[in-house]
Structure formats: structure tokens, C-alpha cells
N, C-alpha and C positions, 0 to 999 in steps of 0.2 A: 455574527461571524466570529467564532472563537479562534484564538491562536493556539496552535498545538505543535507538538514535536514527537517524532518517532523515538521510542524508548530504548532501543537495543543497546547502543553504545553507552548510554548513561547507566543502565542497570548493570551492564558488564563491568563498569568501572566503579560504581558507587553502591551497588545493591539496590533493592527495590525502595526501601525507605529513604536512603540517601539520594537516590535519583529523583524521586518524587519531590523531596524537599528542595533540591537544587533547581528543578524545573519550575516549581512554583515561585521560588525566590527570584529567579531570573525574570519573571513577568509573564509566563505562559498561562493560558486559561485551561488547557486540556492536554490530552495524551492520545497519540496514535500508538496503541499498545501492540507490540510485536510478539506473537506466539511462535514465530519462526525460529526463535532462539532456543526453543525447548527440544528441538530435534537436530541431530547432526546429519550431515549429508550421507555419511556411511549408514546410519540407521534407516534413512529413506531409500537409498539406492540399492543397498544389498541386505534386505531383511532376511534374517535366517529363520525367523518364525513369523507367524501371523500376529505377533504382539509388538506394537510400537511402544517404546517407553513414554511415560506420562499420559499419552492420549488413550491408552488401554486401561488406565487405572482411575476409575471413577472417584475413589476416595481421595486420591492425590489431586485430581481436577477440582473437586469441591474445596479442598484445603487451599489450593493455590488461588482459586477464584475469590474465596473469602478474604485472603490476604491482600490481593491487589485492590479489591473493592474497598476494604476497610482503610487501606493506606491512601487511596485516592480521596476518600471522604475526609481523612485526617488533614490533608493539605488542600482541601477544597478544589480539587482538580476534576474535570469532567472527561470521561472517555468519549472522544469524538469519533474514533474509528479504531478497529482492530485490524491486524494483519495475520492471515492464516499462514501455516508453514508452506514451504515450496521446495522443490518443484511439485506441481500438482499431478504431473503425469510422467511416468518413466517408460520410455520406449522399450518394447520387448520384455517387459517385466510386469505381468498382470498383477502379481501379488503386491508389488510396491505401489502400483497405481491404485489398487483397492485400499491399501493401507492409508494412502494419502487422502482418498475420498473420505474415509472414516475420520481422519485427523481434521479435515476441513469441516465436517459436520459437527464434531465436538467443539471446534473453534467457534462456530456460529452459536452454539449453546452457551459457551463461556461469555461471548460478546453480549448476548441477550441477558444473561444473569447479572452482568455488570451495568445494565441499563443503557447500553450503547446500541444505536440503531443502524450502524454501518460496519461492514467487514470487507476487506480487500482480499480476494482470492485470485491468484494468478491463473490465467488460462492455460490450457494444455497445448504443448508443442514439443518438437523434438529437441530443440536447443543445439542441434548439430547442423551447421550450414551445409555439410556434405551429404546429409541424409534427412532432408525435410520430409514431413508428412505430406502426402498428396492433399491438395486443397479440400477436396470433398471429404476425405477421411478426417482431416483436422476439424472441419466444420461439424461433422456428425459426432466426433468424440467430445467436442466442447458442448454441443447442445445436450447430449446425454449427461455429461458431467455436471453441468450447472442445473439442469432440470431435476437431477436427483436431490438437490438441496431445497427445492420448493416447499415441501411439507415442513422442514425444519425452520426455514426462514419465516414462514407464516406463523408457526407456533411460537417463535422467539421474538417476533416483531422486529426483525433485522432485514436490511437490504444488502444485497451482495454487489460489490463493485468489481468489475473486470478492470484490468490494467494493461497498458501498452508495453510490449516486450521488445527485447533486442537480442541479437546473436552476434558473436564475434568469431571471425575465422582465425586460422592458424597464424596468419600474418598480423593479427591484431586489429584488422579493420572491422568496424561494427556496422550492422545492417538492421533495419527495422524488421521485427518478427510479428507474430500475431497481435492484432489490435493496434498496430502502428498505422495501418490503413484505416482512417477514421470512418470512411464510408462502410467498410466491412464491420467495424466496431458498432456503428449504429444499427446495422442489420442484426448483429448478435443480440444487442440489448432489446431491440423491438421484438424480435422473434421470441426471446425468453420471456418477456413480459406478456406477450400474447399467450404463450403456453401457460403461464402462471395465472392468467386472468386478472392480474393487477400489477401495479408497479413494484416489483421486488428486485429489479436489477438496474444498476446505474453504472457510472464509470468513475474511476480514479485516474486522473491524468498525471503521469510521471513526467515532469518537465525535463529531467536529465535524459531519460530514455528517448523522449521525442527528439531532443537535440542530437543524440547519437544517430538517430534514424534519418536526420536531415530534413525534417518536416517543419513547416511554418506553424508556430504556436497559436497565432491569432486565428488562422483558418481552422485548426483542429478544434479550438474552443468553440468557435461559432458554429461549426458543423455539429458538434456534440449537443449544444444548446442545453436544455433542461436535463438531459441525460447525465451531465457532469455534476456529480454531487460530492466529490472528494478530490484531494490533491496530494501529490508527493512533490514538494518544491525543493529543488536542489540544482546545483550548477556543475558543469564539467567543461572539458576542453573540446568536446565534440567527438572524442574517440574512446574515452574511458568512463566507466560508471563511478566517477570520483565522489559523488555525494558531498560536494563542497558547499560552503555557505554562498548564497547569491553575491555576486560582484567580486568574490575572492577566488581566483583560480578558475574562472569559467568565462564562457562567451555567449551565454543566453541573452537575448534581447528582452529585457524585463519590461520595457515599455509596451512591446507587443503582447506580452502576457497580460498586462493591466488592461489594454484595449479589448482583448478578447473577453476577459471576465466581466468588464463593464458592459460590453455589448449584449451579453446574455443575461445580465442581472444575476450573476452567480450568487447562490444562496448557501453554499457550503462553508466549510471552515478553511482557514489559512494554515496549512500543515507543513512543517519543515521536516524533510527526510534527509537530514544532514549528519549522518552518523560519523563520517570521516572527519568532519570539522571538530567533533568532540573527541573521537577516538584517537586522534593523532597528537593531541596536546598533552603536556604534563598535567598531573593532578591539580597542581596549583592554579592552572589556567582554565580548568573546566568551568568554574563559576563565571568568569568574564566572557568565555566563549559562549556560554548559554545566554548571557545577557545580550551579547551582540545578536545572536540568532532571534531572541525574543524581540529585540528592538527592530530587527529587520521584518519579522512577521507582522508586528504592529504597524510599521511603515507601509508594508504591502497592503494591509487591510485598509488603512486610512486612504491610500491612493485609489484603491478599487471602489471604496464607498464615497469618494469625494465627488462633488458636482462638476468641478472643472475638467476639461479635457487634459490628457497626458501630454 
């Protein structure tokens, strides 16, 4: 079980080499590399042409892939998972949705080229609580969306992870969205694997999103079982996607998290998605913040792998 951290905030503050060096020095084994930082929301939501920056430039993709791969090797860091750009689907904008499908496909190829076997790709949903997709339409859109990646996943030796989503209304109240219903999630994964004819799809459980949706974490993990192959670990107040460090500014019951992982014999990695914990501190405190996060990830790993009950 590697310990890893999502890279967005670190790269934004320190650059690729500086971020990888700091992550390694803090005590992490690996990286959850975010490709979502390579596209702005404006580029996704309002494309003026059929060309997306970066993802339409094969030469730039090759250069960037070589850079991150070489830098990870330099600091002896393993890519444990990648994260594709999002949103995966833009309602009433077929061009934007097709562009994002292309970006996700390219992301799978980058993931495979870096020797990583997992990528998180958000499911398709409206994101607007006042205008949700009809359940049948949402199901069909997602089955078509994920099925389109099967040839690329097979060719690249990569598994695709769905993730539990949330929506927030105008009053600031959060609700569970697609894949927050774990029974529905299991149906998605099992159906997609049946279509693929092999196990190409699994799940990345986002602890913060689940908390905002008001669902019990032990039940969710036990229901997912072996479908759970990746994690986004972070804490919040139950209302906002704060991406805080566990135990600091949050209300998640981490003992129930441990119980669930131990019950299923979780075989994935312990990944911290705690961008705000790093993004909000001064530069001088980034190293110590990363050390705290690495210590927390290692503590979580030790508790999950321990023989004693929590």
C-alpha cells in the first residue's frame, strides 16, 4: 500500500521538479497526478473550435509525459493513479462533451505511458440541481461514455475509476450526485466490466464527497468490496468541498473508514487529496504541511494493515 498525494496544489506553488522533490522529502511513496490542471473551465465549457489546448497537441503531450516521467524517476516516486480533466460532460453542448471525451482518452494514454495502471475519470452528470438528467438518460450517457474508452484502456494496460460526485444548490446545501448511491455505483462498474469482458473498471472513493452526501463510509466501502481500488482521502465540515487534512477542520469518522477498509482487505493505495491544506499555507510552511500529510497517510496505512481492531 503506497502512500501518495494529489499533485495540483504542489505543482501550482513549486513547479513540477520542486513539487516532486518536496513530496518525496516529506515521506510519500507516490503521486496522484492531476491532468485536470491543464485545462481551464472556460476552455472546457465554451470551446470556440474543436481544438482543446494541450490535449490536441501530440508533440506537447509527448514532451510533457517525458518530463513528468523523468522527474518521478529522479525522485523515486511511483505514479499510483492519474486524474483526467473534468467535467466529463457539458449539458446542451455536444462539442464540449466530445472534446472532453477526447481529453479523457488522451489522459489514459499518458497514464499508461507513465507506467501507471489507474486513472480517475469523473462520471457524466448535469451538475445543476435544478436541471438534473433523467435517471435513464444519465445511465445511458455514462455507459456510452465509459464504454468508448475500453479499447484505449486495454491497449494501455490501465483501469478506469469512477468517482462519487456531489452537487450544491444556490443556498449552499450539498447533495449526493451520481455514484453517491453505492448500489447504483456497483451496477455501473459491474455492467461496464461485463461489456469489457474483463475487469477494466473500478472505483475511487472520495471521502469528502461522501461526507457531504451524508452517507456512512463503512457501509459504502463494504458494499464496494473489491471494486474499490483507489482513494481520495480528505476531510470537510459536511457542507463544503474543503479538501482539508484529516482531523483538521473536518468531521469525518476516520475509525469507520479504517473499519471499512480492513473489512474488505483493501489492496489499493492511501492517497491524500488535500490540495487546500497545501494551497492555503505560506511557502515557508509547505514542507511541514506535506510532512504532516505524509505522516497521516503512513498512520492510516499502519492502522488499516494492523492486526488489532480499531
